[in-house]
N, C-alpha and C positions, 0 to 999 in steps of 0.2 A: 548464370550466376546470379543474375538480376533479378528473375522469376521467384528465385528461391528466396532471396531477399525480402521481396515485396508480400509473399505467400506467408511469409514471418510475420513481417509487420501487420499486415492485413489480420492477421489469427490472433497478435495481440492486438489489436486496436478492438475487434470484437469479443475476447475477454474483458476488454476495458470498458467495453460498453455494458456487458453481463452485469459484468459486478457492479458499476454503476446504478443500474435497474436494481440490481438485487436487494439495494439499498430499502427502496421503498418497500418490497415484498417483503421483507422482514417484518418490517412494522402492521402490514397488513394480512401476515398468515397467525389465525386464530390461538392456534398452540403457543406461538410466542408469547410471553411476557415482554414488558418494556426493557428489563436489563440483559433477556436473551437474542432480543433484536437488537438491543445497543452492541453487545458482545459478537453476535455476529457482523454487524456495521463496523464496529474496529478492524475485525478479520477481514473483511473486505476491503478495506480502505489498505490497510496494511498491504495485500496481494497486489492492489491498483498501485500503490509506491512504489514498491519491489520491480515490477512491470515497467512502470514508466522509467525509475533509475536504471534498470539494468539494462536496457534493451534502447530506449527513444535515449537517455543522455551518455547512454555507449558506456556506462561503467564496469561492466564486464569485460571488457576489453583494455580494462585500464591496469597499470602496474597496481600490483598488491597493495602497495604501500597508499596508493591514494583510498584504495575501497578501507582499507584501516583506517584512515585517518576520516573518512564517512563516518565511519561507523563509531568510533570514538566520538565525532560532534551529534552523532544522534544519541549516546546515550547521556552524554551532556547536557543535550535539549530535555532529554528523557526526567534526568533527576533534576535540574532546575525546576521542569514542570511540576515534581513530587513536590519539591521543597515551597514551591508556592502555593501550594493547593493547602498546605497547612496553616498558613497564614491568610486564606480565604476564610475561615471556619472559625 
């Protein structure tokens, strides 16, 4: 049992390192423009966040109500950021 858990967390750690390294790679691939690299970086960051929250912070094993509460707070933060971005320009 502990060995399976160790393998899972080691695999997630390797995936996190690979996603972190991919951000550098996206900006150094000649075929990617700036906005393509930026979009790929945001997708990689979202995947990293999902892995960290789901496994290392054990949100996958929590009650669904807590998961919905976290999703709601994320949505509200995104709305706040969108509203703040209009006041910057």
